[in-house]
C-alpha positions in Angstrom: 4.6 -7.4 -29.8 1.9 -8.3 -27.2 1.6 -7.7 -23.5 3.2 -10.6 -21.7 0.6 -10.4 -18.6 -2.6 -10.5 -20.9 -1.2 -13.2 -22.7 -0.4 -15.3 -19.3 -4.4 -14.5 -18.8 -5.6 -15.9 -22.0 -6.3 -12.3 -23.8 -4.3 -10.5 -26.1 -3.5 -6.6 -26.0 -0.7 -4.8 -27.7 2.1 -3.9 -25.6 3.1 -0.3 -25.1 5.9 -0.6 -22.5 8.9 -2.8 -21.6 9.5 -3.3 -17.5 12.8 -1.9 -16.8 13.6 -4.8 -14.3 12.3 -7.9 -16.3 12.0 -6.8 -19.7 8.4 -8.3 -20.1 6.2 -6.4 -22.5 3.0 -4.9 -20.8 0.0 -2.8 -22.2 -1.6 0.3 -20.7 -3.7 -1.9 -18.2 -0.7 -3.6 -16.8 2.1 -1.1 -16.8 2.9 0.8 -13.6 4.6 4.1 -14.2 6.2 6.4 -11.6 8.5 9.3 -11.6 11.9 9.0 -10.0 14.8 11.5 -9.6 17.7 11.0 -11.4 21.0 12.9 -10.0 23.7 13.8 -12.1 27.4 13.1 -11.2 29.3 15.7 -9.2 32.5 16.9 -10.7 34.7 19.6 -8.9 33.2 23.1 -9.3 29.7 21.5 -10.9 26.2 21.8 -8.8 24.2 18.8 -8.7 20.9 18.7 -10.4 18.2 16.5 -9.8 15.7 15.6 -12.9 12.7 13.8 -13.3 12.4 10.6 -15.2 10.0 7.9 -15.8 10.4 4.2 -14.6 7.9 1.5 -16.2 7.5 -1.9 -14.3 5.0 -4.8 -14.8 2.6 -5.6 -12.0 4.9 -8.6 -10.8 8.1 -6.7 -10.4 6.1 -3.9 -8.8 4.4 -6.4 -6.3 7.9 -7.6 -5.6 9.5 -4.3 -4.9 6.6 -3.2 -2.6 7.1 -6.5 -0.6 10.8 -5.7 0.2 
């Protein structure tokens, strides 16, 4: 699979990730990775634990999120 952003710009690069918002495939140059905290659901008598997780987005979705 090729990077959607590279193809749109007229080149070809192998995709290494998929945007979690729009599903576009992206290469290492175009992927935006961040760490987010996931919180487990609380049950009676249980402690809530935060866990770090990866969130991968394309440049278009990242820009849209930052403009909100």
